[in-house]
C-alpha positions in Angstrom: 24.8 16.6 32.3 21.8 19.0 32.3 17.9 17.2 33.1 17.2 18.6 29.2 20.7 17.0 28.0 19.8 13.9 29.7 16.4 13.9 28.3 17.8 14.3 24.6 19.8 11.5 25.4 17.1 9.3 26.7 14.9 10.6 23.7 18.1 9.7 21.0 18.4 6.2 22.3 14.7 5.8 22.1 14.4 6.5 18.6 17.4 4.7 17.4 15.8 1.5 19.8 12.5 2.2 17.9 13.9 2.3 14.5 16.0 -0.6 15.1 13.0 -2.6 16.1 10.8 -1.5 13.4 13.6 -2.6 10.9 13.6 -6.0 12.3 9.8 -5.8 12.1 9.9 -4.9 8.0 11.9 -7.9 7.7 10.0 -10.4 9.3 6.9 -9.1 7.9 8.6 -9.6 4.3 9.6 -13.4 5.4 6.3 -14.1 6.6 5.0 -12.8 3.4 7.1 -15.2 1.5 6.1 -18.0 3.7 2.6 -17.3 2.9 3.3 -17.1 -0.5 5.1 -20.6 -0.8 1.9 -22.2 1.3 0.0 -20.8 -0.8 1.6 -22.3 -4.0 2.0 -25.7 -2.0 -1.7 -25.6 -1.4 -2.2 -25.5 -5.1 0.0 -27.9 -6.2 -1.7 -30.5 -3.6 -5.3 -29.5 -4.4 -4.5 -29.7 -8.1 -2.8 -33.2 -7.6 -5.9 -34.4 -5.5 -8.5 -33.1 -7.9 -6.6 -35.3 -10.9 -6.7 -38.3 -8.9 -10.0 -38.0 -7.4 -12.6 -41.1 -8.0 -14.7 -41.1 -11.0 -12.0 -39.2 -13.2 
């Protein structure tokens, strides 16, 4: 195999690796966004409950 062919193989392998990593990162970002949304909802529920039971109400 020539040096040019080896470079093409290396480039293709790098591209495939980066593409797979990007897909994993997109999946993780989506998971984190869902977790943040869930956390925001829980915080809202807790805040509402605390305000309902605040002294003087």
